[in-house]
C-alpha positions as CSV (number, residue, x, y, z in Angstrom):
1,M,10.6,9.0,-16.8
2,T,9.6,5.4,-17.3
3,S,11.4,3.5,-20.0
4,K,8.7,2.4,-22.4
5,R,7.9,-0.5,-24.7
6,L,4.7,-1.1,-26.5
7,L,3.1,-4.5,-25.8
8,V,1.7,-5.4,-29.2
9,A,0.0,-8.5,-30.6
10,A,-2.0,-9.6,-33.5
11,S,-5.7,-10.5,-33.2
12,T,-7.0,-13.8,-34.5
13,A,-9.2,-16.6,-33.2
14,L,-9.1,-20.3,-32.1
15,L,-9.2,-22.0,-28.8
16,I,-9.3,-25.7,-27.8
17,G,-11.4,-27.4,-25.2
18,A,-14.5,-29.6,-24.6
19,F,-17.7,-28.0,-26.0
20,A,-20.9,-29.3,-24.5
21,A,-23.1,-30.5,-27.3
22,P,-26.2,-28.3,-27.5
23,S,-29.5,-29.9,-26.5
24,L,-31.5,-31.1,-29.4
25,L,-34.8,-30.7,-27.7
26,T,-35.3,-27.0,-26.7
27,R,-37.8,-24.3,-26.8
28,A,-39.0,-22.0,-29.6
29,A,-36.8,-21.4,-32.7
30,D,-33.6,-23.2,-31.6
31,T,-35.3,-26.6,-31.1
32,V,-34.2,-30.0,-32.4
33,A,-34.7,-33.6,-31.4
34,A,-32.9,-36.2,-29.2
35,P,-29.1,-35.8,-28.5
36,V,-26.5,-37.0,-31.0
37,A,-23.4,-38.8,-29.9
38,Q,-20.0,-37.5,-31.1
39,D,-16.9,-39.6,-31.8
40,S,-14.8,-39.5,-28.7
41,Q,-11.6,-37.6,-29.0
42,P,-8.3,-38.9,-27.5
43,A,-7.2,-37.2,-24.3
44,S,-4.6,-34.4,-24.8
45,D,-1.0,-35.4,-24.4
46,G,-0.3,-31.8,-23.4
47,V,-1.3,-28.3,-24.4
48,A,0.8,-25.2,-24.4
49,L,-0.2,-21.5,-24.8
50,A,1.8,-18.5,-25.8
51,I,-0.4,-15.6,-25.1
52,Y,0.1,-12.1,-26.4
53,N,-1.5,-9.2,-24.5
54,Q,-3.9,-8.0,-27.2
55,G,-6.1,-10.9,-27.8
56,T,-3.9,-13.5,-29.6
57,A,-2.6,-16.8,-28.4
58,L,-0.6,-19.5,-30.1
59,V,-1.8,-23.0,-29.1
60,V,0.2,-26.2,-29.5
61,D,-1.8,-29.4,-28.7
62,R,-0.5,-32.9,-28.8
63,R,-2.7,-36.0,-29.1
64,T,-2.4,-39.6,-30.1
65,F,-4.6,-41.1,-32.8
66,A,-4.9,-44.6,-34.2
67,L,-4.3,-44.5,-38.0
68,D,-4.7,-47.1,-40.7
69,A,-2.2,-47.6,-43.5
70,G,-3.3,-45.6,-46.4
71,V,-5.8,-42.7,-46.4
72,N,-7.5,-41.7,-43.1
73,T,-10.1,-39.1,-42.3
74,L,-9.2,-37.5,-39.0
75,D,-11.7,-35.2,-37.1
76,F,-10.5,-32.9,-34.3
77,T,-13.5,-31.5,-32.6
78,D,-12.0,-29.7,-29.6
79,V,-11.7,-26.3,-31.3
80,A,-13.5,-23.0,-30.9
81,A,-15.8,-21.4,-33.4
82,Y,-13.4,-18.5,-34.0
83,I,-10.5,-20.5,-35.3
84,D,-8.2,-18.9,-37.8
85,A,-8.2,-21.8,-40.1
86,T,-5.3,-20.4,-42.2
87,S,-3.0,-20.6,-39.3
88,V,-3.5,-24.4,-38.5
89,T,-0.5,-26.7,-38.9
90,F,-0.6,-30.5,-38.5
91,V,2.4,-32.7,-38.1
92,S,3.0,-36.3,-37.0
93,L,5.7,-36.6,-34.3
94,T,5.7,-40.4,-34.5
95,D,6.3,-40.7,-38.2
96,P,6.8,-37.2,-39.8
97,T,8.3,-38.6,-43.0
98,G,5.6,-41.3,-43.6
99,T,2.6,-39.2,-42.8
100,F,1.2,-36.6,-45.1
101,V,-1.7,-34.2,-45.0
102,L,-3.7,-34.5,-48.2
103,E,-6.4,-32.0,-47.2
104,Q,-7.2,-29.8,-44.3
105,N,-10.7,-28.5,-43.7
106,Y,-12.5,-26.4,-41.1
107,V,-16.1,-27.6,-40.8
108,F,-18.4,-25.2,-39.0
109,D,-21.9,-26.1,-40.2
110,L,-23.1,-26.5,-36.7
111,V,-26.4,-27.9,-35.6
112,N,-29.1,-25.3,-35.1
113,S,-32.7,-24.9,-36.1
114,G,-32.0,-23.0,-39.2
115,A,-29.5,-25.4,-40.5
116,L,-31.7,-28.4,-39.7
117,L,-34.7,-26.9,-41.4
118,Q,-32.7,-26.4,-44.6
119,R,-31.3,-29.9,-44.5
120,Y,-34.8,-31.5,-43.9
121,L,-36.6,-29.8,-46.8
122,D,-39.1,-32.3,-48.4
123,Q,-38.8,-34.6,-45.4
124,R,-41.4,-35.4,-42.7
125,I,-41.0,-33.5,-39.4
126,E,-43.3,-32.8,-36.4
127,L,-43.9,-29.5,-34.6
128,V,-45.4,-29.0,-31.1
129,A,-47.0,-25.6,-30.6
130,D,-47.1,-23.7,-27.4
131,D,-50.7,-24.9,-26.7
132,G,-49.6,-28.5,-27.2
133,T,-51.0,-29.0,-30.7
134,I,-48.9,-31.4,-32.8
135,F,-48.4,-30.6,-36.5
136,A,-46.8,-33.2,-38.8
137,G,-46.0,-33.2,-42.5
138,Q,-43.6,-32.6,-45.3
139,L,-41.3,-29.6,-44.7
140,L,-41.7,-27.1,-47.6
141,S,-39.9,-24.1,-46.0
142,G,-38.2,-23.0,-42.9
143,R,-37.3,-19.4,-43.7
144,N,-38.3,-15.9,-42.6
145,G,-39.3,-17.0,-39.1
146,E,-42.0,-19.5,-40.1
147,V,-42.4,-23.2,-41.0
148,I,-44.5,-24.3,-43.9
149,L,-45.7,-27.9,-43.9
150,R,-47.8,-30.1,-46.2
151,D,-49.8,-32.5,-44.0
152,D,-51.0,-36.1,-45.0
153,N,-54.2,-34.6,-46.5
154,G,-52.2,-32.2,-48.7
155,Q,-53.2,-29.2,-46.6
156,I,-50.6,-26.4,-46.4
157,I,-49.9,-25.3,-42.8
158,V,-48.0,-22.1,-42.0
159,I,-46.7,-21.8,-38.4
160,S,-44.7,-19.0,-36.9
161,L,-41.5,-20.2,-35.2
162,A,-42.4,-17.8,-32.3
163,Q,-45.4,-20.1,-31.5
164,V,-43.4,-23.4,-31.7
165,R,-42.4,-25.2,-28.6
166,D,-40.6,-28.2,-30.1
167,I,-39.3,-29.3,-33.5
168,R,-38.8,-33.0,-33.9
169,F,-36.6,-34.4,-36.6
170,P,-36.2,-38.2,-37.4
171,A,-32.4,-38.2,-37.4
172,L,-29.4,-35.9,-37.7
173,S,-28.8,-35.2,-41.3
174,D,-25.4,-36.1,-42.8
175,G,-22.8,-33.2,-42.7
176,L,-24.1,-31.5,-39.6
177,I,-22.0,-31.4,-36.5
178,T,-22.5,-30.2,-32.9
179,R,-19.0,-28.7,-32.5
180,P,-16.6,-26.9,-34.8
181,T,-14.3,-29.5,-36.3
182,L,-10.9,-29.6,-38.0
183,R,-11.0,-32.4,-40.5
184,W,-7.9,-33.8,-42.2
185,L,-7.4,-36.3,-45.0
186,I,-4.2,-38.1,-43.9
187,E,-2.1,-40.6,-45.8
188,S,-0.1,-42.8,-43.4
189,A,2.6,-45.3,-44.5
190,A,1.9,-47.7,-41.7
191,A,-0.9,-48.6,-39.3
192,G,-0.7,-47.8,-35.6
193,E,-0.9,-45.1,-33.0
194,Q,0.7,-41.8,-33.8
195,Q,1.3,-38.8,-31.7
196,V,0.3,-35.7,-33.7
197,Q,0.9,-32.0,-33.0
198,L,-1.7,-29.3,-33.8
199,T,-0.6,-25.7,-33.9
200,Y,-2.9,-22.7,-34.5
201,L,-3.6,-19.1,-33.6
202,T,-6.6,-18.1,-31.5
203,G,-8.4,-15.1,-30.3
204,G,-10.5,-14.7,-27.2
205,M,-7.5,-15.1,-25.0
206,N,-5.8,-12.1,-23.4
207,W,-3.6,-11.2,-20.5
208,S,-2.5,-8.1,-18.6
209,A,-0.5,-7.1,-15.6
210,D,-2.1,-5.6,-12.5
211,Y,-0.1,-4.2,-9.6
212,N,-1.1,-3.3,-6.1
213,V,1.2,-1.0,-4.1
214,L,1.0,-0.2,-0.4
215,L,2.9,3.1,0.2
216,A,4.3,3.6,3.6
217,R,2.9,6.5,5.6
218,D,6.1,8.5,5.3
219,N,6.1,8.0,1.6
220,T,9.7,6.6,1.6
221,S,9.0,2.9,0.8
222,L,6.4,0.6,-0.7
223,D,5.3,-3.0,-0.9
224,L,4.4,-4.2,-4.4
225,N,2.5,-7.2,-5.7
226,G,2.2,-7.9,-9.4
227,W,-0.5,-10.2,-10.8
228,I,-0.9,-11.7,-14.2
229,T,-4.5,-11.5,-15.2
230,L,-5.6,-14.1,-17.8
231,T,-9.0,-13.7,-19.4
232,N,-10.7,-16.3,-21.6
233,T,-13.8,-15.5,-23.5
234,S,-13.3,-17.9,-26.3
235,G,-16.0,-20.4,-25.5
236,A,-13.4,-23.1,-24.8
237,T,-11.4,-24.4,-21.9
238,F,-7.7,-25.2,-21.7
239,R,-6.9,-27.8,-19.1
240,D,-3.5,-28.1,-17.4
241,A,-1.9,-25.9,-20.0
242,Q,1.7,-24.8,-20.0
243,V,1.3,-21.0,-20.2
244,K,3.8,-18.5,-21.4
245,L,3.1,-14.8,-21.8
246,I,4.8,-12.6,-24.3
247,A,5.5,-8.9,-23.6
248,G,7.5,-6.5,-25.7
249,D,7.4,-4.4,-28.9
250,V,6.1,-7.2,-31.1
251,N,5.9,-6.0,-34.7
252,R,4.7,-9.3,-36.0
253,L,4.0,-12.8,-34.8
254,P,7.1,-15.1,-34.9
255,D,7.1,-18.1,-37.2
256,A,4.9,-20.9,-35.9
257,S,7.8,-23.5,-35.9
258,V,9.9,-21.2,-33.8
259,M,7.0,-20.8,-31.3
260,N,6.5,-24.6,-31.3
261,E,10.1,-25.0,-30.1
262,M,9.7,-22.3,-27.5
263,L,6.5,-23.7,-26.1
264,F,7.8,-27.3,-25.8
265,A,11.5,-26.6,-25.3
266,D,11.4,-27.8,-21.7
267,G,8.9,-30.6,-22.2
268,I,5.2,-30.2,-21.7
269,A,4.8,-32.4,-18.6
270,A,4.8,-30.9,-15.2
271,S,8.3,-30.8,-13.6
272,A,9.6,-30.6,-10.1
273,A,8.4,-27.7,-7.9
274,P,10.0,-24.5,-9.3
275,E,11.7,-21.9,-7.3
276,A,9.5,-19.1,-8.6
277,R,5.7,-19.3,-9.4
278,V,6.4,-17.3,-12.6
279,Q,9.7,-17.5,-14.3
280,Q,10.9,-14.5,-16.3
281,R,13.4,-14.6,-19.2
282,E,14.1,-12.9,-22.5
283,L,13.2,-14.3,-25.9
284,F,14.6,-12.4,-28.9
285,E,13.4,-8.7,-28.3
286,Y,10.5,-9.8,-26.1
287,N,10.1,-10.6,-22.5
288,L,8.6,-14.0,-21.7
289,Y,6.8,-14.9,-18.4
290,E,6.2,-18.6,-17.9
291,I,3.8,-19.9,-15.2
292,A,5.8,-22.6,-13.6
293,R,2.9,-25.0,-13.1
294,P,0.1,-26.3,-15.3
295,V,-2.8,-23.9,-15.3
296,T,-6.4,-24.6,-16.3
297,V,-7.9,-21.5,-18.0
298,A,-11.6,-22.1,-18.1
299,D,-14.1,-20.5,-20.5
300,N,-15.5,-17.1,-19.3
301,E,-13.0,-17.0,-16.5
302,T,-10.6,-14.3,-15.3
303,K,-7.6,-15.9,-13.5
304,Q,-4.9,-14.2,-11.5
305,V,-1.4,-15.5,-10.8
306,E,1.1,-13.6,-8.8
307,F,4.4,-13.1,-10.7
308,V,6.4,-10.4,-8.8
309,N,6.5,-9.0,-5.3
310,G,8.8,-6.7,-3.4
311,T,8.7,-5.4,0.2
312,G,10.4,-2.3,1.5
313,V,11.2,-0.9,-2.0
314,P,12.6,2.6,-1.6
315,A,10.2,5.2,-3.0
316,H,9.4,8.9,-2.8
317,T,6.7,11.2,-3.8
318,F,7.3,14.5,-5.6
319,Y,5.2,17.4,-6.9
320,V,5.0,19.0,-10.4
321,Y,3.6,22.4,-11.4
322,E,3.4,22.5,-15.2
323,N,1.7,25.5,-16.7
324,S,3.2,26.2,-20.2
325,Y,2.8,25.0,-23.7
326,P,5.6,23.0,-25.4
327,Y,7.0,24.4,-28.6
328,Y,5.1,23.0,-31.5
329,G,7.4,24.1,-34.3
330,G,6.5,25.8,-37.6
331,G,8.0,29.2,-36.8
332,P,8.4,31.9,-34.0
333,Y,5.3,32.7,-31.9
334,A,5.3,36.5,-31.4
335,D,1.8,36.9,-29.9
336,Q,2.3,38.3,-26.4
337,Y,-0.6,36.3,-24.9
338,Y,0.3,33.0,-26.3
339,G,1.7,30.2,-24.1
340,G,-0.2,30.3,-20.8
341,I,-2.5,27.4,-19.7
342,G,-4.0,29.0,-16.6
343,M,-3.7,25.9,-14.5
344,T,-3.2,26.1,-10.7
345,D,-3.2,22.4,-9.8
346,V,0.1,20.9,-8.5
347,Q,0.3,17.2,-9.5
348,T,1.5,14.4,-7.2
349,Y,3.8,11.6,-8.5
350,L,5.2,8.4,-7.0
351,E,8.6,7.2,-8.1
352,F,10.5,4.0,-7.5
353,T,13.1,1.9,-9.4
354,T,12.8,-1.7,-10.6
355,D,16.5,-2.7,-10.0
356,A,17.6,-5.6,-7.8
357,E,19.5,-3.4,-5.4
358,N,16.3,-1.7,-4.2
359,G,14.5,-5.0,-3.5
360,L,12.5,-5.5,-6.7
361,G,14.8,-6.9,-9.4
362,A,12.1,-7.5,-12.1
363,D,10.8,-6.3,-15.4
364,L,7.3,-4.9,-15.1
365,P,5.0,-5.5,-18.1
366,A,2.6,-2.8,-19.0
367,G,-0.5,-2.8,-16.9
368,R,-2.7,-1.1,-14.3
369,I,-1.2,0.0,-11.0
370,R,-3.2,0.9,-7.9
371,V,-1.6,2.7,-5.0
372,Y,-2.9,2.4,-1.4
373,Q,-1.8,3.9,1.9
374,Q,-2.9,3.0,5.4
375,D,-4.8,5.5,7.5
376,I,-4.2,5.8,11.3
377,D,-6.6,3.0,11.9
378,D,-4.5,0.7,9.6
379,A,-7.3,0.7,6.9
380,A,-5.7,0.9,3.4
381,L,-7.2,3.6,1.2
382,L,-6.8,4.0,-2.5
383,I,-4.7,7.2,-3.1
384,G,-4.2,6.8,-6.9
385,E,-4.5,4.6,-9.9
386,N,-2.8,4.7,-13.3
387,V,-1.1,2.6,-16.0
388,I,2.5,2.0,-16.6
389,D,4.3,1.0,-19.8
390,H,6.6,-1.9,-20.1
391,T,9.5,-1.1,-17.7
392,P,12.7,-3.1,-17.9
393,E,14.6,-4.0,-14.7
394,G,16.8,-1.1,-13.5
395,E,14.6,1.7,-14.8
396,D,12.5,4.2,-12.9
397,V,8.7,4.1,-12.7
398,E,6.8,7.4,-12.3
399,I,3.1,7.2,-11.5
400,F,0.8,10.2,-11.6
401,L,-1.5,9.8,-8.5
402,G,-3.6,13.0,-8.7
403,N,-3.6,16.6,-7.8
404,A,-2.3,17.8,-4.4
405,F,-5.0,19.3,-2.2
406,D,-2.8,21.7,-0.2
407,L,-0.5,23.0,-3.0
408,V,-1.3,25.8,-5.4
409,G,0.6,27.3,-8.3
410,E,0.2,30.6,-10.2
411,R,2.1,31.7,-13.3
412,K,1.8,35.0,-15.0
413,Q,3.7,37.1,-17.5
414,T,5.1,40.3,-15.9
415,S,7.0,41.8,-18.8
416,F,6.9,41.5,-22.6
417,Q,9.1,43.5,-25.0
418,Q,9.6,43.3,-28.7
419,I,13.2,44.5,-28.8
420,A,13.4,44.2,-32.5
421,N,11.5,42.5,-35.3
422,T,13.4,39.3,-34.5
423,I,14.0,39.6,-30.8
424,I,11.5,39.2,-27.9
425,E,12.2,39.4,-24.2
426,E,9.7,38.3,-21.6
427,T,9.5,37.7,-17.9
428,Y,7.4,35.2,-15.9
429,E,6.6,35.0,-12.3
430,I,5.6,31.6,-10.8
431,R,4.2,31.6,-7.3
432,L,4.0,28.3,-5.4
433,R,2.0,28.1,-2.1
434,N,2.2,25.3,0.4
435,R,-0.8,25.1,2.8
436,K,0.4,22.1,4.7
437,E,1.0,22.9,8.4
438,D,4.2,21.0,9.1
439,Q,5.8,19.7,5.9
440,T,8.3,21.4,3.5
441,V,7.7,20.1,-0.1
442,E,9.8,20.2,-3.2
443,I,8.0,21.2,-6.3
444,R,9.4,20.6,-9.8
445,V,8.5,23.4,-12.3
446,P,9.1,22.5,-16.0
447,E,9.0,25.6,-18.2
448,H,8.6,25.0,-21.9
449,L,10.3,27.8,-23.9
450,F,7.6,27.8,-26.5
451,R,8.2,30.7,-28.8
452,W,11.3,29.6,-30.8
453,T,14.2,27.2,-30.7
454,N,16.8,29.9,-30.2
455,W,16.5,31.2,-26.7
456,E,18.5,32.4,-23.8
457,I,17.6,32.8,-20.1
458,L,19.0,36.2,-19.1
459,T,18.1,36.1,-15.4
460,A,16.5,33.6,-12.9
461,T,16.0,33.7,-9.2
462,H,16.6,30.0,-8.9
463,S,18.8,27.4,-10.4
464,Y,17.5,25.2,-13.2
465,T,18.5,22.3,-15.5
466,Q,17.8,22.0,-19.2
467,T,15.8,18.8,-19.8
468,D,15.5,19.0,-23.6
469,N,15.9,21.5,-26.4
470,N,13.1,23.8,-25.3
471,T,12.5,22.9,-21.7
472,V,14.1,23.9,-18.4
473,E,13.1,22.7,-14.9
474,F,13.3,24.5,-11.6
475,R,13.2,22.5,-8.4
476,V,12.4,24.6,-5.3
477,E,11.4,24.0,-1.8
478,V,8.2,25.5,-0.4
479,P,8.0,25.8,3.5
480,P,4.9,24.9,5.5
481,D,2.2,27.5,5.1
482,G,4.6,29.5,3.0
483,E,5.2,30.7,-0.6
484,T,8.1,30.5,-3.0
485,V,8.4,32.8,-6.0
486,I,10.3,31.9,-9.1
487,T,11.1,34.7,-11.6
488,Y,13.0,34.4,-14.8
489,T,13.6,36.4,-18.0
490,V,14.1,34.7,-21.4
491,R,15.2,36.2,-24.8
492,Y,14.2,34.7,-28.1
493,S,15.8,35.6,-31.4
494,W,15.4,34.5,-35.0
495,F,16.7,35.5,-38.4
């Protein structure tokens, strides 16, 4: 079976990127006046992402700001609306001992019609109705989907926002912003440019692994391509980011300072062309996959990057007929008719290994895997799809592909005896039929000895192996258009 690790991550929210300022002259209820300029932000000196695969990313962004000696107010507008403000850290890389954060604020009172109407109470505004009529006057209320004005003659006018085409305000009220903003009150010992580093957690970023497998026609080898799939639904864009992906059994997020060192350990600037497009290494108890070139992850984008491939990887298919309940505990099960599922389907599995000797030599993060096989006209057809758990290098991967069309199994109890109050003997017959015309198949038959933990197989027509405390497995060959019958007798005893 596949060696498994959970891929776990926390779920928070913040992304950086350029947000287009919303138009301030729009239709209906979200309408405001002419556009408002924002203070320009310095270009990023580099951004790095450590993305976990359940919606969390750690972002490290470096920028250079001009600071005055003394107290400075510093606005950082390139953040998303879902920021986890409690996770934000700010540090000066130029003068860490002479620069102090006095206050840190997250300002999210964004420009919208509701916010503006509240800010402009008792001030003069203009409305343009759908029919072109202009109403002007003192704003008395902008709640409950309507606007109440007092015109120059003292007349009260009530207008439904659904009938409003434009709302015109004289100027942007103080305190309103067009983009979510981090605002710091910084005390600097000296004037001049300083490079600062902002670290925070963000949601809306996710990654997964997707695998495409082409199985040879004789089922003895396969070609595999693995793709990292990045999804960004945060409302922000990360440009030329250094991207690292974390996979493993993550119980909690590492300390931010540790992650900072990890993200920037090799420098954030692009280096010489790497040998591999995605570099894989271990970090503590996790696996880390680093995309070896800067990547732009745009808002509302799904991006794929190939990270593993292998050709001619040895593989084989096998079949399983499993038609018995496992032992659930709690005591002996003496009911004669307990334990049969009644299933006749024989399941098909594909198996291969991830070790280097067999041509792969890679860890496989958890993800979706699709298996194709070429028809006689070389057209590849989907023959199965499933998911795999995180599989370290050197372990086996087993993929359930579906039920075999030409194989049938039957299992029935042929004898049941209550030898004593604490002893039961029963016999099962398992018939396996192969309707393929020219292929002998091996079918694995796991039998769960479900009545009690103390059991003994008295007789069996075929050899078997014990796979756990209450399971044995038969492996038998079934000839083309033929049948193989397994019979065994088991005794249970308890005190």
